[in-house]
C-alpha positions as CSV (number, residue, x, y, z in Angstrom):
1,M,87.2,3.4,108.7
2,T,90.0,1.3,110.2
3,Q,89.5,-2.0,108.5
4,E,88.8,-3.2,105.0
5,L,85.2,-4.3,104.5
6,H,84.5,-7.8,103.3
7,L,80.7,-8.1,103.5
8,E,79.1,-11.4,102.6
9,G,75.6,-12.4,103.5
10,N,74.3,-10.3,106.3
11,S,75.9,-6.9,105.8
12,L,76.5,-5.5,109.3
13,P,76.2,-1.7,109.2
14,L,79.2,-1.0,111.5
15,Q,81.6,-3.6,110.1
16,G,85.0,-2.0,109.6
17,I,84.6,0.3,112.6
18,R,86.9,-0.2,115.5
19,V,85.9,1.1,119.0
20,L,88.1,1.4,122.1
21,E,86.1,1.1,125.3
22,L,87.8,2.6,128.3
23,G,84.7,2.7,130.5
24,S,83.4,0.5,133.2
25,F,80.0,-0.4,134.8
26,I,77.1,0.3,132.4
27,A,77.0,3.7,130.6
28,A,80.0,3.5,128.3
29,P,79.9,-0.3,128.1
30,F,76.3,-0.1,127.0
31,A,77.4,2.2,124.1
32,G,80.1,-0.3,123.3
33,R,77.6,-3.1,123.2
34,L,75.5,-1.3,120.6
35,F,78.6,-0.8,118.4
36,G,79.5,-4.5,118.8
37,D,76.0,-5.8,118.1
38,F,76.2,-4.3,114.6
39,G,79.6,-5.4,113.5
40,A,82.1,-3.0,115.1
41,E,85.3,-4.4,116.6
42,V,85.0,-3.3,120.2
43,I,88.1,-3.6,122.4
44,K,87.4,-3.3,126.1
45,I,90.2,-2.3,128.4
46,E,90.0,-3.8,131.9
47,K,92.2,-3.5,134.9
48,P,94.3,-6.6,135.5
49,G,93.4,-8.9,138.3
50,G,89.7,-7.9,138.8
51,G,88.5,-6.3,135.6
52,D,85.3,-4.3,135.3
53,E,83.5,-4.3,138.6
54,L,80.4,-5.2,136.7
55,R,81.7,-8.8,136.6
56,D,80.8,-9.1,140.2
57,W,77.3,-7.5,140.1
58,R,74.1,-9.3,140.6
59,K,75.4,-12.9,140.7
60,T,74.8,-15.7,143.2
61,R,77.3,-18.2,141.8
62,G,80.3,-18.4,139.4
63,A,83.0,-15.9,138.8
64,T,81.3,-13.6,136.2
65,S,77.8,-12.1,136.4
66,M,75.2,-12.6,133.6
67,L,74.8,-8.8,133.7
68,F,78.4,-8.4,132.5
69,R,78.0,-11.2,130.0
70,T,75.0,-9.3,128.6
71,I,76.6,-5.9,128.3
72,A,80.1,-7.0,127.3
73,R,78.9,-9.3,124.5
74,N,80.8,-9.2,121.2
75,K,83.7,-7.4,122.8
76,K,87.4,-8.2,123.1
77,S,88.8,-8.0,126.6
78,V,92.3,-6.6,127.0
79,A,93.9,-6.4,130.5
80,L,95.9,-3.2,130.8
81,D,96.8,-1.0,133.8
82,L,96.0,2.5,132.7
83,R,97.7,3.8,135.9
84,S,101.0,2.5,134.6
85,E,103.1,4.3,132.0
86,A,103.5,1.0,130.0
87,G,99.7,0.5,130.1
88,R,99.0,4.0,128.9
89,E,101.4,3.8,126.1
90,A,99.8,0.5,124.9
91,A,96.4,2.2,125.1
92,K,97.6,5.1,122.9
93,K,98.8,2.7,120.3
94,I,95.5,1.0,120.2
95,A,93.6,4.3,120.1
96,A,95.6,5.3,117.1
97,Q,94.1,2.4,115.2
98,C,90.5,3.1,116.3
99,D,87.6,5.2,115.0
100,V,85.9,5.8,118.3
101,V,87.0,5.9,122.0
102,I,84.2,5.6,124.6
103,E,84.9,6.5,128.3
104,N,82.9,7.2,131.4
105,F,85.4,8.4,133.9
106,R,85.1,11.5,136.0
107,P,86.1,14.6,133.9
108,G,89.8,15.1,134.0
109,T,90.7,11.5,134.7
110,L,91.9,10.8,131.1
111,E,93.8,14.0,131.0
112,K,95.5,13.1,134.3
113,W,96.6,9.8,132.7
114,G,97.8,11.6,129.5
115,L,95.0,10.0,127.5
116,G,92.8,13.1,126.9
117,P,91.4,14.2,123.6
118,E,94.4,16.5,122.8
119,V,96.8,13.5,123.1
120,L,94.7,10.8,121.4
121,Q,93.4,13.0,118.6
122,E,96.9,14.2,117.8
123,L,97.8,10.6,117.3
124,N,94.6,10.0,115.3
125,P,93.0,13.2,114.0
126,D,89.8,11.4,112.9
127,L,89.2,9.8,116.3
128,V,85.7,10.5,117.7
129,M,85.7,10.5,121.5
130,V,82.5,9.8,123.5
131,R,82.8,11.1,127.0
132,I,80.0,10.1,129.4
133,S,80.0,11.5,132.9
134,G,77.5,12.4,135.7
135,Y,77.3,16.1,134.9
136,G,79.2,16.6,131.7
137,Q,82.6,18.0,130.8
138,T,81.6,21.6,131.6
139,G,79.5,23.5,134.2
140,P,79.9,24.1,138.0
141,Y,79.1,20.4,138.9
142,K,81.4,18.8,136.3
143,N,83.8,17.4,139.0
144,R,81.1,15.8,141.0
145,A,81.0,12.0,141.1
146,G,78.0,10.7,139.2
147,F,76.3,7.4,138.9
148,G,73.0,6.5,137.2
149,S,71.2,6.7,140.5
150,S,72.2,10.3,141.3
151,A,71.6,11.2,137.6
152,E,68.0,9.9,137.8
153,S,67.5,11.9,140.9
154,F,69.1,15.1,139.6
155,G,67.4,14.7,136.2
156,G,63.9,14.6,137.8
157,L,63.0,11.0,137.1
158,R,63.1,9.7,140.7
159,Y,60.8,12.5,142.0
160,V,57.9,11.4,139.8
161,T,58.5,7.6,140.2
162,G,56.7,5.5,142.8
163,E,53.7,5.7,145.0
164,P,52.5,9.1,146.2
165,D,52.7,8.2,149.9
166,R,56.2,6.6,149.7
167,P,59.7,7.8,149.2
168,A,60.9,8.3,145.6
169,G,61.2,5.0,143.7
170,R,63.3,3.8,140.8
171,A,63.0,1.7,137.7
172,A,64.3,-1.8,138.2
173,A,67.0,-1.1,135.5
174,S,69.8,1.4,135.1
175,M,67.9,3.8,133.0
176,G,70.3,6.8,133.4
177,D,73.3,4.8,132.3
178,T,71.6,3.1,129.3
179,V,70.0,6.2,128.0
180,A,73.4,8.0,128.2
181,G,75.0,5.1,126.3
182,L,72.3,5.4,123.6
183,Y,73.0,9.2,123.2
184,G,76.8,8.5,123.1
185,V,76.4,6.1,120.2
186,I,74.0,8.5,118.4
187,G,76.5,11.4,118.8
188,A,79.4,9.3,117.6
189,L,77.5,8.1,114.5
190,M,76.4,11.6,113.7
191,L,80.0,12.9,113.7
192,M,81.2,9.9,111.6
193,L,78.3,10.4,109.2
194,Q,79.2,14.1,108.9
195,K,82.8,13.2,107.9
196,A,81.6,10.4,105.5
197,R,79.4,13.0,103.7
198,G,82.5,15.2,103.2
199,L,81.2,17.9,105.6
200,D,83.5,19.9,107.8
201,T,83.5,18.4,111.3
202,G,85.5,21.3,112.7
203,S,88.3,20.9,115.2
204,S,86.2,19.1,117.8
205,K,85.2,15.5,117.5
206,I,84.0,15.0,121.1
207,V,80.5,13.8,122.2
208,D,79.9,15.1,125.7
209,V,77.0,13.2,127.4
210,A,75.9,13.9,130.9
211,L,73.9,11.2,132.6
212,Y,71.4,13.6,134.1
213,E,70.7,15.2,130.7
214,G,69.8,11.9,129.1
215,V,67.3,11.3,132.0
216,F,66.0,14.9,131.8
217,S,65.4,14.5,128.0
218,L,63.0,11.6,128.7
219,L,60.7,13.7,130.9
220,E,58.8,15.3,128.1
221,S,57.1,18.5,129.2
222,L,58.0,18.4,132.9
223,V,59.4,21.9,133.0
224,P,57.1,23.5,130.3
225,D,54.1,22.2,132.2
226,Y,55.4,23.9,135.3
227,D,55.9,27.3,133.5
228,A,52.7,27.1,131.5
229,Y,50.3,25.7,134.0
230,G,52.0,25.9,137.4
231,M,51.9,22.1,137.4
232,V,54.6,20.3,139.5
233,R,54.3,16.6,138.7
234,K,54.2,14.3,141.7
235,R,54.5,10.6,142.2
236,T,51.4,8.9,141.0
237,G,52.3,5.2,141.1
238,G,51.3,3.3,137.9
239,A,49.2,6.1,136.5
240,L,50.1,9.2,134.6
241,P,48.4,12.5,135.4
242,G,45.7,13.3,132.9
243,V,46.2,10.1,131.0
244,V,43.0,8.2,131.6
245,P,42.3,5.4,131.5
246,T,45.7,3.7,131.6
247,G,47.4,1.5,134.1
248,S,47.6,-2.0,135.6
249,Y,44.4,-4.0,136.3
250,L,44.1,-7.2,138.2
251,C,42.5,-10.2,136.5
252,R,40.6,-13.1,138.1
253,D,43.6,-15.3,138.3
254,N,45.6,-12.6,140.1
255,L,47.7,-11.8,137.1
256,E,47.9,-8.2,135.9
257,V,47.3,-6.6,132.6
258,V,48.3,-3.1,131.6
259,I,45.7,-1.3,129.4
260,G,46.2,1.9,127.4
261,G,42.8,3.4,126.6
262,N,43.7,7.0,126.7
263,S,43.1,8.2,123.1
264,N,39.6,9.1,122.1
265,S,39.0,6.3,119.6
266,V,40.7,3.6,121.7
267,F,38.7,4.8,124.7
268,V,35.4,4.2,122.9
269,R,36.6,0.7,121.8
270,L,37.7,-0.1,125.3
271,M,34.4,0.9,126.8
272,R,32.5,-1.2,124.3
273,A,34.8,-4.2,124.9
274,I,34.0,-4.1,128.7
275,G,30.3,-3.9,128.0
276,R,29.9,-0.2,128.9
277,D,28.3,1.2,125.8
278,D,26.9,4.0,128.0
279,L,30.4,5.3,128.6
280,A,31.4,4.7,125.0
281,E,28.5,6.9,123.8
282,D,29.1,9.6,126.4
283,E,30.4,12.5,124.3
284,T,31.5,14.4,127.4
285,L,34.2,11.8,127.9
286,L,35.9,12.6,124.6
287,T,38.5,14.9,126.1
288,T,41.5,14.0,128.3
289,E,40.4,16.5,130.9
290,A,36.9,15.0,131.3
291,R,38.3,11.5,131.6
292,G,40.8,12.7,134.1
293,A,38.0,14.1,136.2
294,R,36.2,10.7,136.2
295,E,39.3,8.6,136.6
296,E,38.0,6.6,139.6
297,E,34.8,5.8,137.9
298,L,36.5,4.6,134.7
299,N,39.1,2.6,136.4
300,G,36.5,1.0,138.6
301,A,34.5,-0.1,135.5
302,I,37.6,-1.6,133.9
303,S,38.8,-3.3,137.1
304,A,35.3,-4.9,137.5
305,W,35.6,-6.3,134.0
306,T,39.2,-7.6,134.1
307,G,38.5,-9.1,137.5
308,S,35.7,-11.3,136.1
309,M,38.0,-13.4,133.8
310,P,41.5,-14.8,133.6
311,L,44.4,-12.8,132.0
312,T,44.4,-14.8,128.7
313,E,40.7,-14.1,128.1
314,V,41.2,-10.4,128.9
315,L,44.0,-10.1,126.4
316,D,42.1,-11.9,123.7
317,K,39.1,-9.7,124.0
318,L,41.2,-6.5,124.1
319,D,43.1,-7.7,121.1
320,D,39.9,-8.3,119.2
321,A,38.7,-4.8,120.1
322,G,42.0,-3.2,119.0
323,V,42.9,-1.9,122.5
324,P,46.6,-1.8,123.4
325,A,47.2,-4.1,126.3
326,G,49.9,-6.3,127.6
327,P,50.6,-8.8,130.4
328,V,52.8,-7.8,133.3
329,Y,55.6,-10.3,132.5
330,D,58.3,-11.6,134.8
331,A,61.5,-13.3,133.5
332,P,60.1,-16.8,133.2
333,S,57.2,-15.5,131.1
334,I,59.4,-13.5,128.8
335,A,61.8,-16.5,128.3
336,V,59.1,-18.7,126.7
337,D,56.8,-16.2,125.0
338,K,56.3,-17.1,121.4
339,H,56.6,-13.6,120.1
340,Y,59.9,-13.0,121.8
341,L,61.1,-16.3,120.3
342,A,59.8,-15.5,116.8
343,R,61.7,-12.2,116.7
344,D,64.9,-13.8,118.1
345,M,64.8,-11.7,121.2
346,I,65.7,-14.7,123.4
347,Q,68.9,-16.3,122.3
348,T,70.7,-19.2,123.9
349,H,74.4,-19.2,124.4
350,E,76.8,-21.6,126.2
351,V,78.4,-20.1,129.2
352,V,80.6,-21.4,132.0
353,V,78.9,-20.3,135.2
354,D,80.5,-22.6,137.8
355,D,82.6,-25.5,136.6
356,G,81.2,-26.4,133.3
357,P,79.3,-24.9,130.3
358,E,75.6,-24.3,130.7
359,L,72.9,-23.1,128.2
360,I,71.8,-19.6,129.2
361,R,69.2,-17.4,127.6
362,F,70.2,-13.9,126.8
363,P,68.4,-10.9,125.2
364,G,68.6,-10.4,121.4
365,V,69.6,-7.4,119.4
366,I,67.6,-4.3,118.5
367,P,66.7,-2.5,116.2
368,K,65.7,-5.0,113.6
369,M,67.1,-4.2,110.2
370,P,66.4,-7.0,107.7
371,G,69.5,-7.8,105.7
372,H,71.7,-5.8,108.1
373,Q,70.6,-7.4,111.4
374,G,72.9,-7.2,114.4
375,Q,74.0,-10.4,116.0
376,V,75.5,-11.9,119.2
377,N,78.7,-13.7,118.3
378,W,79.7,-14.3,121.9
379,V,78.7,-13.2,125.3
380,G,81.0,-11.2,127.6
381,P,84.6,-12.5,127.4
382,E,86.9,-13.7,130.1
383,L,89.1,-11.1,131.6
384,G,92.1,-10.5,129.3
385,Q,91.0,-13.1,126.8
386,H,92.2,-11.0,123.9
387,T,95.1,-9.2,125.4
388,N,97.9,-10.9,123.4
389,E,95.9,-10.7,120.1
390,V,95.1,-7.0,120.4
391,L,98.5,-5.9,121.7
392,Q,100.3,-7.8,118.9
393,E,98.0,-6.8,116.1
394,L,97.2,-3.2,117.0
395,A,100.0,-2.0,119.4
396,G,102.7,-3.8,117.5
397,M,104.1,-5.5,120.7
398,D,105.9,-8.8,120.7
399,T,105.5,-11.5,123.2
400,D,108.4,-10.3,125.3
401,E,107.0,-6.8,125.5
402,I,103.6,-8.1,126.5
403,A,105.1,-10.4,129.1
404,A,107.0,-7.4,130.5
405,L,103.7,-5.8,131.4
406,G,103.1,-8.5,134.0
407,L,99.5,-9.1,133.0
408,Q,97.3,-11.9,134.1
409,E,95.8,-12.9,130.8
410,V,92.7,-14.8,131.8
411,R,90.9,-14.6,135.1
């Protein structure tokens, strides 16, 4: 590990680890965020003048989006032009002091800049490199451009998402990117754990994550079902084929509840809760196939029941019956929910949006590890906010050398 450990109070599991983030947008930065949440020092390299393009995403006012603030939390921002020789040399010096480098450029880009694994790992033999790309570092498609959207399509997720009579839909979040980031962190930690246990890590310390493979890994038995049963899954809206009853149901106050009653024991409890003892006692319904064949009947019975009372009453009765259910929440509902607040999943931070500081609510940290809980020390930094600090401390550059780079320190 790159830094001495001085652990007091809450012992952060990744304290003492230093990560260099060379990526942009979501995939590699999401991985960097996870490292930073649990104590790693994460140094984010951004291009001078504009920084990560994510700074401009999904905002209606101010200079920096809340999406960037969320994903770049706990990171140090260093403005460096990796297309310049001086910028690349500074990046090499920083990488030599790091445990992990994370990047999500198209394969070959780092090599073109002289920052590939052969160069960086010669400077730092213990360096773990996480490489996230659309199609991976090998294979016939490796040089294709890849974003999360194309990965979700190529990985099979978009084909099965949405209503059956409409074009392929998407989740309202960057699933392909975030899942790839998760796998990147897992891979890096596995290699670091292997070394810490004194086991031979071999000559390669590279984690190769393809966006589409992360997506494909989430689709359970999609291909095995095709081989075994000739089943090609189609778009089915809010329902899952053969998983009955489950889905979204409208309540009397026009709010929605999602109910999962698809296991045998839960199905019986659900039917009793909605006053349909006849269905609860029907032993022919104690198989997934039988319930699937009567999906319309079962969903009709549930809908009639939920439609007779407001959402809060529906949730109370289902909770009493031990039936998994949840409200279909929007952002305002989440922001004030007592359970979110009790588990510190809504945290307030002061952020300059336009001209002055405002109190903004941000998501908390997961997973929960009592005594080792991750934390948000600051939300996404200003562009180049830590340039001088990092270049002086890690790259050994003095103020004149930094000034010669011609960098704009803060946006």
